C-alpha positions as CSV (number, residue, x, y, z in Angstrom):
1,X,-40.7,39.9,21.5
2,X,-43.1,40.5,18.6
3,X,-42.6,43.7,16.6
4,X,-44.7,45.4,14.0
5,X,-43.6,45.1,10.4
6,X,-41.5,48.0,9.2
7,X,-43.7,50.4,7.2
8,X,-41.9,51.0,3.9
9,X,-42.5,53.3,1.0
10,X,-41.0,52.9,-2.5
11,X,-39.7,55.9,-4.4
12,X,-39.7,54.7,-8.0
13,X,-42.1,52.0,-9.3
14,X,-40.2,50.9,-12.4
15,X,-38.6,47.6,-13.4
16,X,-36.5,46.8,-10.4
17,X,-39.3,47.7,-8.0
18,X,-41.8,45.4,-9.9
19,X,-39.4,42.5,-10.7
20,X,-37.6,42.3,-7.4
21,X,-38.3,44.5,-4.5
22,X,-42.1,44.4,-4.3
23,X,-42.6,40.7,-4.8
24,X,-40.0,40.0,-2.1
25,X,-41.4,42.6,0.3
26,X,-44.8,40.8,0.0
27,X,-43.0,37.5,0.8
28,X,-41.8,39.0,4.1
29,X,-45.1,40.2,5.7
30,X,-43.8,39.7,9.2
31,X,-40.9,42.1,8.4
32,X,-42.4,44.7,6.0
33,X,-45.6,46.4,5.2
34,X,-45.7,48.3,1.8
35,X,-47.5,51.5,2.8
36,X,-46.9,53.8,-0.2
37,X,-45.8,53.9,-3.8
38,X,-44.3,57.0,-5.4
39,X,-43.6,57.4,-9.1
40,X,-43.4,60.4,-11.5
41,X,-46.1,58.5,-13.5
42,X,-49.4,58.7,-11.7
43,X,-50.8,55.9,-13.8
44,X,-47.9,53.6,-13.1
45,X,-48.0,54.4,-9.3
46,X,-51.7,53.7,-9.2
47,X,-51.5,50.4,-11.1
48,X,-48.5,49.1,-9.2
49,X,-50.1,50.1,-5.9
50,X,-53.3,48.2,-6.8
51,X,-51.3,45.1,-7.8
52,X,-49.3,45.0,-4.6
53,X,-51.8,46.3,-2.2
54,X,-50.2,49.6,-1.2
55,X,-52.8,52.0,0.2
56,X,-51.2,55.3,-0.7
57,X,-50.0,56.7,-4.1
58,X,-47.8,59.8,-4.7
59,X,-46.0,61.4,-7.6
60,X,-43.8,63.6,-5.5
61,X,-41.5,61.9,-3.0
62,X,-41.4,65.0,-0.8
63,X,-45.2,64.9,-0.3
64,X,-44.9,61.1,0.5
65,X,-42.3,61.8,3.1
66,X,-44.4,64.5,4.7
67,X,-47.8,62.7,4.7
68,X,-47.3,58.9,4.6
69,X,-46.8,57.0,7.8
70,X,-43.4,55.4,7.0
71,X,-40.4,53.9,8.9
72,X,-38.2,53.3,5.8
73,X,-37.9,54.1,2.2
74,X,-36.5,52.2,-0.8
75,X,-35.0,54.6,-3.3
76,X,-35.4,53.0,-6.8
77,X,-35.3,55.9,-9.1
78,X,-32.7,56.6,-11.8
79,X,-30.9,59.3,-9.8
80,X,-30.8,58.5,-6.2
81,X,-29.2,61.4,-4.4
82,X,-32.0,63.9,-3.9
83,X,-34.8,61.5,-2.8
84,X,-32.4,59.6,-0.5
85,X,-31.1,62.8,1.1
86,X,-34.7,64.0,1.6
87,X,-35.7,60.7,3.1
88,X,-32.8,60.6,5.5
89,X,-33.5,64.2,6.5
90,X,-37.1,63.2,7.2
91,X,-35.8,60.5,9.6
92,X,-36.5,57.5,7.4
93,X,-34.2,54.5,7.1
94,X,-33.1,54.2,3.5
95,X,-32.1,51.4,1.2
96,X,-30.6,53.0,-1.9
97,X,-30.4,51.0,-5.1
98,X,-27.0,51.2,-6.9
99,X,-25.3,53.4,-7.9
100,X,-25.2,55.3,-4.6
101,X,-24.9,58.7,-6.4
102,X,-23.6,60.2,-9.7
103,X,-20.8,62.2,-8.1
104,X,-18.9,62.4,-4.9
105,X,-20.5,65.7,-3.7
106,X,-23.9,64.0,-3.7
107,X,-22.4,61.0,-1.9
108,X,-20.9,63.1,0.8
109,X,-24.1,65.1,1.3
110,X,-26.1,61.8,1.7
111,X,-23.5,60.3,4.1
112,X,-23.5,63.4,6.2
113,X,-27.3,63.6,6.3
114,X,-27.7,59.9,7.3
115,X,-25.1,60.4,10.1
116,X,-26.9,63.5,11.4
117,X,-30.3,61.9,11.3
118,X,-29.2,58.6,12.9
119,X,-31.0,56.4,10.4
120,X,-29.9,53.3,8.7
121,X,-28.3,53.9,5.3
122,X,-27.7,50.9,3.2
123,X,-26.8,50.4,-0.5
124,X,-28.7,47.8,-2.6
125,X,-25.7,45.8,-3.8
126,X,-27.6,42.6,-3.8
127,X,-24.7,40.4,-5.1
128,X,-22.9,40.9,-1.8
129,X,-25.8,39.0,-0.1
130,X,-25.7,36.1,-2.6
131,X,-24.8,32.9,-0.8
132,X,-22.7,31.9,-3.8
133,X,-20.7,35.1,-3.6
134,X,-20.3,34.7,0.1
135,X,-18.9,31.2,-0.4
136,X,-16.6,32.3,-3.2
137,X,-15.3,35.3,-1.3
138,X,-14.3,33.0,1.6
139,X,-12.5,30.7,-0.9
140,X,-10.7,33.7,-2.4
141,X,-9.6,35.1,0.9
142,X,-8.0,31.8,1.8
143,X,-5.7,31.9,-1.3
144,X,-2.0,32.5,-0.6
145,X,0.1,34.8,-2.7
146,X,-2.5,35.7,-5.5
147,X,-0.9,36.7,-8.8
148,X,-3.8,38.0,-10.9
149,X,-7.4,39.1,-10.5
150,X,-9.7,39.0,-13.5
151,X,-13.0,41.0,-13.2
152,X,-15.2,40.3,-16.3
153,X,-18.7,41.7,-17.1
154,X,-20.0,41.4,-20.7
155,X,-23.7,41.3,-21.3
156,X,-26.4,42.0,-23.9
157,X,-29.5,44.0,-23.4
158,X,-31.4,43.2,-20.2
159,X,-34.6,43.0,-22.2
160,X,-33.7,39.4,-23.1
161,X,-34.1,38.4,-19.5
162,X,-37.2,40.5,-18.7
163,X,-39.6,39.2,-21.4
164,X,-41.3,36.8,-19.0
165,X,-42.3,39.6,-16.5
166,X,-45.6,41.5,-16.7
167,X,-44.2,45.0,-16.3
168,X,-46.5,48.0,-15.8
169,X,-45.5,51.4,-17.3
170,X,-47.9,54.2,-18.2
171,X,-46.6,57.0,-20.4
172,X,-48.1,59.9,-18.7
173,X,-45.2,62.0,-17.4
174,X,-44.9,65.6,-18.7
175,X,-42.3,65.8,-21.4
176,X,-41.0,69.1,-20.1
177,X,-40.3,67.5,-16.7
178,X,-38.5,64.6,-18.3
179,X,-36.3,66.9,-20.3
180,X,-35.4,68.9,-17.1
181,X,-34.6,65.8,-15.2
182,X,-32.4,64.6,-18.1
183,X,-30.5,67.9,-18.0
184,X,-30.0,67.6,-14.3
185,X,-28.8,64.0,-14.7
186,X,-26.2,65.0,-17.3
187,X,-25.1,67.9,-15.1
188,X,-24.6,65.6,-12.2
189,X,-22.3,63.4,-14.3
190,X,-20.3,66.4,-15.4
191,X,-19.7,67.2,-11.7
192,X,-18.0,63.8,-11.4
193,X,-15.8,63.7,-14.5
194,X,-16.1,67.1,-16.2
195,X,-17.4,67.7,-19.6
196,X,-16.3,64.8,-21.8
197,X,-16.8,63.6,-25.4
198,X,-20.0,61.5,-25.8
199,X,-18.2,58.1,-25.8
200,X,-16.6,58.9,-22.4
201,X,-19.8,60.1,-20.9
202,X,-21.5,56.9,-22.2
203,X,-18.7,54.8,-20.6
204,X,-19.3,56.6,-17.3
205,X,-23.0,55.8,-17.5
206,X,-22.1,52.2,-18.2
207,X,-19.8,52.1,-15.2
208,X,-22.6,53.6,-13.0
209,X,-25.3,51.4,-14.4
210,X,-23.5,48.0,-14.7
211,X,-20.1,48.1,-13.2
212,X,-21.0,49.3,-9.7
213,X,-21.8,45.6,-9.2
214,X,-18.3,44.6,-10.2
215,X,-16.7,47.2,-8.0
216,X,-18.6,46.0,-4.9
217,X,-17.8,42.3,-5.5
218,X,-14.2,43.2,-6.0
219,X,-14.2,45.4,-2.9
220,X,-15.8,42.8,-0.7
221,X,-13.5,39.9,-1.8
222,X,-10.1,41.5,-2.1
223,X,-10.5,45.2,-1.2
224,X,-9.9,48.2,-3.5
225,X,-6.7,48.8,-5.5
226,X,-4.1,51.4,-4.6
227,X,-4.3,53.0,-8.0
228,X,-5.6,52.8,-11.6
229,X,-2.8,52.1,-14.0
230,X,-4.7,52.6,-17.2
231,X,-8.1,52.6,-18.9
232,X,-9.2,52.0,-22.4
233,X,-12.7,52.9,-23.8
234,X,-13.9,51.9,-27.2
235,X,-17.1,51.0,-29.2
236,X,-18.5,54.4,-28.6
237,X,-18.3,54.0,-24.8
238,X,-20.0,50.6,-24.7
239,X,-16.8,48.8,-23.9
240,X,-14.0,49.4,-21.5
241,X,-11.0,47.8,-19.8
242,X,-8.7,48.9,-17.0
243,X,-5.7,47.7,-15.1
244,X,-5.9,48.2,-11.3
245,X,-2.8,47.9,-9.1
246,X,-2.8,46.3,-5.7
247,X,0.2,46.2,-3.3
248,X,3.2,44.2,-4.5
249,X,2.9,42.6,-7.9
250,X,-0.8,41.9,-7.8
251,X,-2.9,43.4,-10.6
252,X,-6.6,43.3,-11.5
253,X,-7.6,43.2,-15.2
254,X,-11.1,44.6,-15.5
255,X,-13.1,44.3,-18.7
256,X,-16.7,45.1,-19.6
257,X,-19.0,45.6,-22.6
258,X,-22.6,45.7,-23.6
259,X,-22.9,43.9,-26.9
260,X,-26.1,44.6,-28.9
261,X,-28.1,41.5,-29.7
262,X,-26.1,39.3,-27.3
263,X,-28.4,37.1,-25.2
264,X,-25.9,36.2,-22.6
265,X,-25.0,37.3,-19.1
266,X,-21.3,36.8,-18.5
267,X,-20.0,38.1,-15.2
268,X,-17.3,36.6,-13.1
269,X,-14.6,37.4,-10.6
270,X,-11.5,35.1,-10.8
271,X,-8.4,35.1,-8.7
272,X,-5.3,33.1,-9.7
273,X,-2.7,31.9,-7.2
274,X,0.1,29.4,-7.6
275,X,-1.7,26.4,-6.3
276,X,-5.4,27.3,-6.8
277,X,-7.8,29.3,-8.9
278,X,-11.2,30.5,-7.6
279,X,-13.9,31.9,-9.8
280,X,-17.3,33.3,-8.8
281,X,-19.7,33.1,-11.8
282,X,-22.9,35.1,-11.7
283,X,-26.2,34.5,-13.5
284,X,-28.4,37.3,-14.7
285,X,-30.0,39.0,-11.7
286,X,-33.4,38.8,-13.4
287,X,-33.4,35.0,-13.4
288,X,-34.8,34.6,-9.9
289,X,-33.2,31.9,-7.7
290,X,-30.6,31.1,-10.3
291,X,-27.4,30.0,-8.4
292,X,-24.2,31.9,-8.4
293,X,-21.5,29.2,-8.9
294,X,-18.1,28.9,-7.3
295,X,-15.6,27.1,-9.5
296,X,-12.2,26.0,-8.2
297,X,-9.1,24.6,-10.0
298,X,-6.6,23.1,-7.6
299,X,-3.1,21.7,-8.0
300,X,-2.5,18.8,-5.7
301,X,0.1,16.2,-5.1
302,X,-1.9,13.8,-7.2
303,X,-2.5,16.1,-10.1
304,X,-5.1,18.7,-11.1
305,X,-8.6,18.8,-9.7
306,X,-11.7,20.8,-10.7
307,X,-14.8,21.4,-8.5
308,X,-18.0,23.4,-8.7
309,X,-20.1,24.5,-5.7
310,X,-23.7,25.6,-5.7
311,X,-24.0,27.2,-2.3
312,X,-27.7,28.0,-2.4
313,X,-30.7,28.9,-4.5
314,X,-31.8,31.6,-2.1
315,X,-32.6,34.9,-3.8
316,X,-30.0,37.6,-3.1
317,X,-32.5,40.5,-3.4
318,X,-34.7,38.8,-0.7
319,X,-31.7,38.2,1.6
320,X,-30.7,41.9,1.2
321,X,-34.2,43.0,2.4
322,X,-34.0,40.7,5.4
323,X,-30.6,42.2,6.3
324,X,-32.1,45.7,5.9
325,X,-34.8,44.8,8.4
326,X,-32.2,43.4,10.8
327,X,-30.3,46.7,10.6
328,X,-33.5,48.7,11.4
329,X,-34.8,46.4,14.1
330,X,-31.7,44.9,15.7
331,X,-29.2,47.6,15.2
332,X,-26.9,45.6,12.9
333,X,-24.4,47.4,10.7
334,X,-25.1,47.1,6.9
335,X,-22.8,44.8,5.0
336,X,-23.0,47.4,2.2
337,X,-22.7,50.8,3.9
338,X,-22.8,54.1,2.1
339,X,-19.1,54.8,2.8
340,X,-18.1,51.7,1.0
341,X,-20.2,52.6,-2.0
342,X,-18.7,56.0,-2.0
343,X,-15.2,54.4,-2.3
344,X,-16.4,52.3,-5.2
345,X,-17.8,55.4,-6.9
346,X,-14.4,57.2,-6.4
347,X,-12.7,54.3,-8.1
348,X,-15.0,54.4,-11.1
349,X,-14.3,58.1,-11.5
350,X,-10.6,57.5,-11.3
351,X,-10.9,54.8,-14.0
352,X,-12.6,57.3,-16.3
353,X,-9.9,59.9,-15.6
354,X,-7.2,57.4,-16.4
355,X,-8.5,57.2,-20.0
356,X,-6.0,58.9,-22.2
357,X,-8.6,60.7,-24.2
358,X,-10.4,62.2,-21.2
359,X,-9.9,65.8,-20.2
């Protein structure tokens, strides 16, 4: 049976909208129709809408939800809670970019609103839809008696991977509004971890901005740990490490940093067992169709064997959108539900609280 494309509006027309979501939405015309663009910057919204053929433009997501003819919304702003809650309350299906929220109170309100409205609520953890990750996860879950997990994410500025994109940004947002939104942003962080020294606050923002990816790939492959043993934060909050305890003697060593000037994207999940090691190695998400690799080291009767698997060159962001459509039109359950993202957020908060210098 033929169905009409899902009418979708975007709240936020910044980098991730322009680099990933809008181009892939336009590649899926049988599934999606981009109906409206909303951004605080009117100039940006107009230019992006003109480029991608969206007929309606807004600067207030509440007005868009009231007046645009929409089935679903992509929430692509910096702070996701309020527009996502408003969209769910308006009866729109929502795909929320990571992080889900800045604190657990926001997450709980969003989860409750989605449940009450009966809409699809899905989190944009695109790495979980990556064929390389899916293949690596299966290999990890076949391991017997794992001894150690290493979760590693060290990168430089994203700008090094964005230079080849023609991004639109018009500087026309009222300075007073931006200042108020920044104050609200910082207040929402304090709800999560309390008032902390600047390096700790910066580390929490690093966790929300970068390391939500790491928590979801860990969660999907081996589940979440029982507790956080310890956390260290240094380099002014731009680097951190934690030890996470799993049942038995299994531990995860997590390490992350943003290194100024480094033009390298270095993210991997590696699990060590007595007879085999499996590592999932991720490329920069802004290099479209770059493959996520599965590397395996295996001890056999005849010696030591290394292998590398390229599962696919399919783009994870596009596969994520296809799954969102299936959840809306076929009633499938999201692979990355809001409840799981809430658990990841709770873990990040516990990691911050485990730092010996936090209050």
